[in-house]
N, C-alpha and C positions, 0 to 999 in steps of 0.2 A: 782264545776264548776258554773258558773253563766249564765243567760240567759239575755242579753242586748236588750234594745229596738233597732230596727233597722231603719237605715235612709232610705229611700225610694229608690229604683232602678229606672234607666231610663226604659223606657219602649218603644218597637217597635210593635206596633199592626199593622201587616203588610198586604198588600194586597196579593191574590192567587199566583201571580207570585213573587217568593221569589228571588229576583235578589240581594238583597242588604244584606246578613245574614253577610257578613263580617264586614259590617260597624258596627255592634252593639258593638264592642268592643274599638271602638273609642272614643274619648272625646266630640264628637258632640252631638248635640241635637238629639236623635234618636225618633222624634215624631211619625213618620209613620203615616198610614192611616188605616181607619175601613176596615175590611173584610165584602164584600157583602155577607149576609146571604143568599141570593138567587142564588149565584153562586154554581152551580152543575156539573161544568166542571169536568170530569175525566182526569187527565192529563196524556197523554200517549207520554211522552217525550221520553222513551226508544224506540229504533227503533224497537225493537221484540214484544212490546205491542201494537198489532193491535186492530181495532174495535172488533173483535170476542173476543178477550181476555178481553177486557175491558166489553164485554157483561156478560161474565161469572161471573165478580165481583158482578152481581147483584143476582146471586142464590148459589155461594158459601158459605159453612156454617162457614168457618173460612178463616182468612186471616193472612199470614206471613207478617212481616214488616221487612226489613233488612236494616240496613246503609251499603252502599257500597262505595268504594273508586277506584279510577282509579290508574292503575298499576304504573304511574309515581307520584302519590299523588297530581296530579295538581287540582283535584275536588273530589266532592263526592256527593251522594243524599240518599234518602231514597227510596227504590224499593218495591213494593207491589206484592206479591204472592197469588192468589187466590188459596185456597186449597180445590179442590172438587174430583173427581174421578182421575184427573190429575192434580197435581199442575202447574199452569202457571202464567209467569209475567203478571200482567195486569194493570201496571201504575208505574209511577214514579214522585217524586217530582222534581222540578227544581234544577238545580245544586248549590252547595255552595263549601266553602273550604272543605279539605279533612278530618280533623280531628273532625269527629262526632261519634256518638253513638246512637242508638235506644233504647228506653226503653216504656213501656206500663203500665197502671193502669188496664189492663184487658179489657177495653172498648175503649180507644183513643191510638194512636200511638203518641210518642213525640220523638223529636230530640234533643240531648245534643250536643251544638256546644262547644267544648272544647278549646283548646289553642289560643288563640287571635280571637275566635269567642264568646265565653262567652254568650251562648244564648239557651234559652229553647223555643221550638216551638212545638204547638199542631197541628196535622193535621186532618182533617175530614178523617174518614178511609172508606168512600164512595166515595167522590169525590177528594181526596186527596188535598183539598186546605188547606191553613194554617189558622187555626182559629185565633191563635195570635202568637206572639213571644215577649219575655221578656228578657232584658239584664240581665245577673247574675253578673255584674261587681261591683256594687256599686259604691261608690264615691272616692275610694283611688287610682285609677288607677290601671296598671299592668293587667294580665289576671288571673282572677279566676280559669280558666281551669277546669269546672265541669266535674267529672268523673262518678258520679252515681246519681240517685234519686230513692227513695222508697215512695210508696203512703199508707198513713192510712186511708184516706177515701177521699171524693169528694173535700173537702175543705182544707185539710192538706197533705203536701208531704215534705221531708226532701232532700236537695240538698247537696252533697258532693263536696266541692270546694277545689280541690287538690292544687292549688296555694296559699291558704289562711290558716287561723287558725279558720275559723268559718263555720259552717253548716248554711245554709238558710233554715229557716221554712217557707214555701210559700203555697199559695192558689190556687191550679191548677184551680179552676173555676172562678178565678178572671177575672172580664171584665173592669176592670179600673186599673191604676198605682197603686193607694192607696190601693187597695185590694190583691195585689200579696205577696209582702215581709211583713211578720207579725212578725217575730223574728230572732235573731242569736243565735246559741249555740257555746260559746266561747271554742275552744281546745287549746288555746295557751300553756297552761301548759305542753303540751306532746312536745314541739319542740320548741326551743329559736332561730331558725332561722326565724319565721315569718309564716312557712308553714308545716304543720303536715304530707303533702301528703296523706290526706284521699282519698282512692280509692275505697271503696265498702261499702254498706249498707245493712243492714237485719233487718224487723222487725219480731218479734216472739211475738204473742200476743200485749202486750203494752211496750214490751222492743224493744229500737233502738240499734242495735250494729253497731259500726262505727270502720271501718278497717283502721289503719293508718301506713304508711310505715317508716315514720320518717327518710327519707334521709338526709344527710348532703352533698350538692353541688353534688348531685345525686350519692353519695356513700353510701353503706350501713354499716354504722357504729354503729347504735343503733339497739335495739331489736324492732321489730314492736310491736304494742299494739291494742287491742281492747278496746273502752269505750263503757259503756253500760248506757242507758238513760231510765228512766220511762216517758213514754209518756201518761199516764192514766190521768192526770190531765191537767189543762189550759196550763201549762209550762212544758218542759221537765227537768227533774231533774236527775242529773248523779248519778248512783248507786255506792257505794263504793264496790267493788267485793271482796277486800281483796287479790287480786292477783297481785298487783302493787308494785312498788319499788319506792324509793326517792318520796314518797307523793302522787304518782299518784293513782287515783281510778281505773283505768282500769285494763285489763289482759295483763301482759307482756308476749309475745310469745316466744318460745324457737327457733324462726328463724327471719332471716332478709329479707326485701324487700318483704312484702307480696303483693301477686298480686290479688286473689279472694277470695269469701266467698260464700260457698254454705250451705244452711241449710238442715239437713236431719230431715225430720218429723218422720220417724220411731224410730230414736234413741234419738230425741231432742238435737242434737248436730250440731254446726257448722264446717265445713270443711274449712280450710283456706291453701291456696296453697301460697308458698313463694319461689321466685327464687334466693335468696341469692346475693352476690355481685358480679353478673355475668359481668357487665360493668366496673369494677375497674380494670385498666390496670396496676396498681402498685401491684396487687397480683398475686401469681401463681394461676394456674387452681384449684389445691386442696384447697386453701384458700377461692376460690369463692363460693365454696359449704357450704354456711350457710344457705340455704333454706330447703324445705320439704314440707310435709303435716301434719297440726296440726287439732287435734278435741277439740273443746271447749264446754263443757258442758252448754248449755243455762240456765239451772237454778242453778246450785252450781259454775259456772263460772272455774271450774278445766280445766286444757289444759293437752294434752298428744301428743308427737310427734309420730304420726302413721308411717310416712315414712321419713327416711332422704333421701337427694337427692344423697348421695353415694351409695345407695342402687340399683340405676339404671345406676351407672356409673363402669366402669372397673378402670384400671391404668390410672389417670390423671396425671401424675407426670411429664410426657414428655410434652415439650413446645408445641408440634403441636397436642396433644390430646385436643379435644374439647368436654368438658362435657355437659350432658343434665341437662337443668334446669327446674324447674316446672313452668308450666304456667297457667293451669287451671284444675278444676275438676268438673266432672257432676256426681250428685248421681241420680241414678235411683230406687234404694231400698236398704234396710238395708244391703244387702249382695254384691249388685253391683254397681260400678260405672267406670266411664271412666277419666284416668289422662292423661291431655295432657303436654307433654315434648318438649323443642326444644333445640337443639345443636347449631345451627347458624341460622342466618337471611335464612328464607324460607325453613327450614328443621326441621319437626316436627313429631312427633310420638303420638299415641295414645296407652295406655296399659289399661288392665281391673283391676280392684282392689276391694277389699273388704273394704267398707267406716266404718265398726264396728271392723275388726282387724288388717287393714292396710295391709293385704297380697296382694301382687302385682304380675301380671302375669311376667314371665321371659322375655318374647318377645313381641314386639308391635304387633298390629293386623296387618295383611298381608296386607289389603287394605288402611291402613293408616300409613304407614312407609315412611319417608325421605318426605313428603309432605308438602305444605304450607298450614297449617291448622289454621284457625282464629277463630274458635269459635264452642261451643257445646250447643246443648240446646234440651229438649224434646218437640216435637211436640204435637199436640192435640189428634193424634190416638196412641200415645206411641211410635213412632220411634224417634230417636236421629237424630237430623239435624246438620250435620258437615260441617263448612262453609270452601270452598277451594279457595284460591287463585290462579288463573290461567290465563296465558295472553290470551290465546284462549278458556277455557271453564270453566270460574268461575260459581260457584254456590254452591249447597248443596247436598251432598250424605246423603241419609236416611238409617240407620241402624236398624235392628230388634235385640232389645236388648237380645232376648233369646238365638241367636247364633252368633251374631255380623256379620251377612251377610249384604252386602249392598242390598237395596230393589229399584227396578225399575231403571229408567235413573236418572242422574243428573238433578237437579232441577235448570235450567240455571238462573242466572241473568246477566245483562250485565257488570256491575262494581264487582270488588271484595267485596265479603260479610266480614264483620267484627264483626257483632252481629245480632241476629235475636230474635223478640218477636212474640208472637201469640194472636189474638184478634179473639173472638167468636163474630158472629154477632147476 
């Protein structure tokens, strides 16, 4: 796999009022304007983020940043929650389109604008002003549809561009257009249609793991793959894992349509969830079940199918039987994790499972059955934050991992959360 020099992206270095996020995917010149470094306004565009809430942001030891989406998908924004004695909403960024996710390097909050946004925005965690916004589209047109970013250090990050065949290597501390894009990693060998559908990235020491769905016309006809790169030098070099086929250096997975990837530091394994061919109307329900939960050793690259998605489904031979498909997994220890599955739009379940053995609970958690669950993450106090989409009460339920009980009241957001990250002040 080769690294090629990259042509420079267009840059939109924007003002604090982000009213033109969608324009970054156009073919026009996104010159933008410089952010006023003296602007310390805390944006309280959320109706419930009043002055008192904004004041608590000055003393809260931690923040949660969540990307949120309107129920009708007409808009989205990043909302900030101050985590003190009682978590509360303490500000929102101005609205953009709905296909966004939030990410963090541990110190800053970033918004990835996905399909037809193609943007990378850094927000000041205190004022919520936008420090900058860069386009991720390059010069070839179409939508790069960025899905994930992982940060190596202050000057190097890797961005998975779902709609393309290349990862961008960028400088998240860049202050000029010429400093932002530093290289591209070519993954075109993994898929002949021009897009590998790379959906998740993980860094383990100096190894970059890249999860690719490899769909064909949105159908899961090929096995998903993980490519591995050594990033210890000046350029990323692909590692021949010995686990690929057809001349590919990566790890061929025993599942299709991989969704997410989580690292278990206790076992040095990557846990990968896959949804199978759930959207292929030409297949029977039983034929769609080609997903599951896979464990990949981060040292020797061997893989094991820990859970077949048939294990949580009964008889799916009837046309009206709706199977459950794996959507996400969260590891909290070597012995415990949470598995998110969904049978239909708006109906999800969470089960506990053992990430080492693959043993899964027979029944979903009582408090998280048949709900519209969007995301799971471990918060700064060890509670698991579970994102809930709800027309009247969106937000996060927090779970005690010892007994799986819900702690306190729901932490409310104004729009529906789809991801959450945590930043220590």
